[in-house]
C-alpha positions as CSV (number, residue, x, y, z in Angstrom):
1,I,86.2,102.7,74.4
2,A,85.5,100.6,77.5
3,L,85.2,102.4,80.8
4,F,85.5,100.6,84.2
5,G,84.1,101.9,87.5
6,R,83.0,100.4,90.8
7,D,79.6,102.0,90.1
8,G,78.5,100.3,86.9
9,A,75.7,102.9,86.3
10,K,78.1,105.8,86.5
11,A,80.5,104.0,84.1
12,Q,77.7,103.4,81.7
13,A,76.5,107.0,81.9
14,A,80.0,108.3,81.3
15,A,80.4,105.9,78.3
16,K,77.0,107.1,76.9
17,S,78.3,110.7,76.9
18,L,81.1,109.6,74.6
19,G,78.8,108.1,71.9
20,D,77.9,104.7,70.6
21,A,81.5,103.4,70.4
22,A,81.9,103.5,74.2
23,R,80.5,101.1,76.9
24,G,80.7,101.1,80.6
25,Y,81.4,98.1,82.9
26,A,81.1,97.6,86.6
27,C,84.4,96.5,88.0
28,D,86.4,97.1,91.2
29,V,90.0,96.9,89.8
30,G,91.3,95.9,93.2
31,Q,89.4,92.6,93.0
32,S,91.0,89.9,90.8
33,A,87.9,88.0,89.9
34,Q,86.0,91.1,88.9
35,V,89.0,92.3,86.7
36,E,89.3,88.9,85.0
37,A,85.6,88.8,84.2
38,A,85.4,92.4,83.0
39,V,88.5,92.1,80.8
40,A,87.0,89.0,79.2
41,E,83.7,90.8,78.7
42,V,85.4,93.7,77.0
43,E,87.3,91.3,74.7
44,R,84.1,89.6,73.7
45,D,82.4,93.0,73.0
46,F,85.3,94.7,71.2
47,G,87.4,91.8,70.0
48,A,90.6,93.0,71.6
49,I,92.1,95.4,74.0
50,D,94.7,97.5,72.2
51,I,95.3,100.2,74.7
52,L,95.0,100.1,78.5
53,V,95.0,103.3,80.6
54,N,95.2,102.7,84.3
55,N,93.8,105.8,86.0
56,A,91.8,104.4,88.9
57,G,92.9,106.2,92.0
58,T,91.9,107.1,95.5
59,T,93.3,109.0,98.5
60,R,93.1,108.6,102.3
61,D,95.4,111.5,103.3
62,N,96.8,111.8,106.8
63,L,100.1,112.0,108.6
64,M,101.9,108.7,108.5
65,V,101.4,108.0,112.3
66,R,97.7,108.5,111.9
67,I,97.1,106.4,108.8
68,S,95.1,103.3,109.7
69,E,96.0,99.9,108.2
70,E,92.6,100.0,106.4
71,D,93.4,103.4,104.8
72,W,96.8,102.1,103.8
73,D,95.4,99.0,102.3
74,D,92.5,100.8,100.5
75,V,94.9,103.2,98.7
76,L,97.4,100.5,97.7
77,E,94.7,98.1,96.6
78,T,93.1,100.6,94.2
79,N,96.2,102.6,93.0
80,L,98.8,99.8,92.7
81,K,97.2,96.4,92.9
82,G,94.4,97.6,90.6
83,A,96.9,98.5,87.9
84,F,98.8,95.3,88.4
85,L,95.6,93.2,88.0
86,M,94.5,95.1,84.9
87,M,97.9,94.8,83.3
88,K,98.1,91.1,84.1
89,H,94.8,90.3,82.4
90,A,94.8,92.8,79.6
91,A,98.4,92.1,78.6
92,R,97.7,88.4,77.7
93,G,95.9,89.3,74.5
94,M,98.5,92.0,73.7
95,I,101.3,89.4,74.0
96,K,99.5,87.0,71.7
97,R,98.9,89.7,69.1
98,R,102.4,91.1,69.6
99,T,101.2,94.6,69.9
100,G,99.7,96.9,72.6
101,R,100.1,100.0,74.7
102,I,99.8,100.3,78.5
103,I,99.8,103.8,80.1
104,N,99.7,104.1,83.9
105,I,98.7,107.4,85.5
106,T,101.1,107.9,88.4
107,S,101.9,111.3,90.1
108,V,104.7,113.7,90.8
109,V,104.3,112.7,94.5
110,G,105.4,109.3,93.5
111,L,108.7,110.9,92.6
112,A,109.0,113.6,95.2
113,G,106.8,112.5,98.1
114,N,104.3,114.7,99.8
115,K,103.5,115.5,103.5
116,G,100.3,113.8,104.6
117,Q,100.3,111.4,101.6
118,A,102.6,108.5,102.6
119,N,100.1,105.9,101.4
120,Y,99.3,107.7,98.1
121,S,102.9,108.5,97.4
122,A,104.0,104.9,98.1
123,S,101.3,103.6,95.7
124,K,102.3,106.0,92.9
125,A,106.0,105.3,93.4
126,G,105.2,101.6,93.3
127,L,103.3,102.2,90.0
128,I,106.5,103.7,88.5
129,G,108.5,100.7,89.5
130,L,105.8,98.4,88.1
131,T,105.8,100.4,84.8
132,K,109.5,100.1,84.4
133,S,109.6,96.4,85.2
134,V,106.7,95.3,83.0
135,A,108.1,97.5,80.2
136,K,111.2,95.3,80.2
137,E,109.2,92.1,80.3
138,L,106.9,92.9,77.4
139,A,109.2,94.9,75.1
140,S,110.1,91.8,73.1
141,R,106.3,91.4,72.3
142,N,106.0,95.0,71.1
143,V,103.8,95.9,74.1
144,L,104.9,99.3,75.3
145,V,104.4,100.3,78.9
146,N,104.8,103.9,80.0
147,A,103.5,106.2,82.8
148,V,102.3,109.8,83.0
149,A,103.0,111.7,86.2
150,P,100.7,114.7,86.4
151,G,101.5,117.5,88.8
152,F,98.7,119.7,90.2
153,I,95.6,119.4,87.9
154,D,92.5,121.5,88.1
155,T,90.0,118.9,89.4
156,E,87.3,118.8,92.0
157,L,90.0,117.8,94.6
158,T,92.2,120.9,93.9
159,R,89.2,123.2,93.7
160,G,88.5,122.4,97.3
161,I,91.7,123.8,98.6
162,T,92.0,127.3,100.1
163,P,92.7,130.3,97.7
164,E,96.0,130.8,99.6
165,A,97.1,127.2,99.1
166,R,96.1,127.4,95.4
167,R,98.2,130.5,94.9
168,T,101.1,128.8,96.5
169,L,100.7,125.9,94.2
170,Q,100.5,128.1,91.1
171,D,103.6,130.0,92.2
172,S,105.6,126.8,92.3
173,I,104.6,125.9,88.7
174,P,106.7,127.5,85.9
175,L,103.7,128.0,83.6
176,G,101.9,129.8,86.5
177,R,98.7,127.7,86.3
178,L,97.3,124.4,87.3
179,G,97.2,121.7,84.6
180,M,93.9,120.8,82.9
181,G,92.5,117.3,82.4
182,A,93.1,117.8,78.7
183,D,96.8,118.3,79.3
184,V,97.0,114.8,80.9
185,A,94.8,113.3,78.1
186,C,97.0,114.7,75.4
187,A,100.1,113.1,77.0
188,V,98.3,109.8,77.2
189,L,97.2,110.1,73.5
190,F,100.8,110.8,72.5
191,L,102.1,107.6,74.3
192,A,99.2,105.6,72.7
193,S,100.0,106.9,69.2
194,E,102.5,105.8,66.6
195,F,104.6,108.9,67.4
196,A,105.7,107.0,70.6
197,S,106.4,103.6,68.9
198,Y,110.0,103.6,70.2
199,I,109.3,104.7,73.8
200,T,108.8,102.3,76.7
201,G,109.5,102.2,80.4
202,Q,109.4,106.0,80.7
203,V,107.7,108.4,83.0
204,L,106.4,111.6,81.4
205,V,106.1,114.3,84.1
């Protein structure tokens, strides 16, 4: 398991918690040169990249008329360009070996939009289009490309909202609770497994 993060020390600490089979790498996925170098390093260390999960994400929430160009660019660079660059460089080895899985983490707001998140919603909608397009390009090489679109997940971000807002969110969810990180992880594992060997270009909400 290879973990990327802008802060290499944090990525290495996270990898250490997963055991000896994991390693952390410093990489800003929005920077092409860093991605190319980091992907090459992972391929040297592990021999190949079989599964790529693009889950880097950031937010700069505000009403559309108040979003600065910098905040727009930061979100699109990480959430969309970062996934593009990772796919571009990691897919080369997959194409040669004629096997591979790419799973992009998008969001339900990429499908429905959300007030105050025009930049984030646009980046996640773009990721859906990218997923569907690349799936068609790589299918003949047996490289499957899918996306997972989580709804409201119990994270540090959602824990910071008011109790009233949290109850409103829960009331809108049929299961009556926020999702857990494990719920998303299990969806990713399914798409990475042989159970999903005939699925590509799909968005699992």
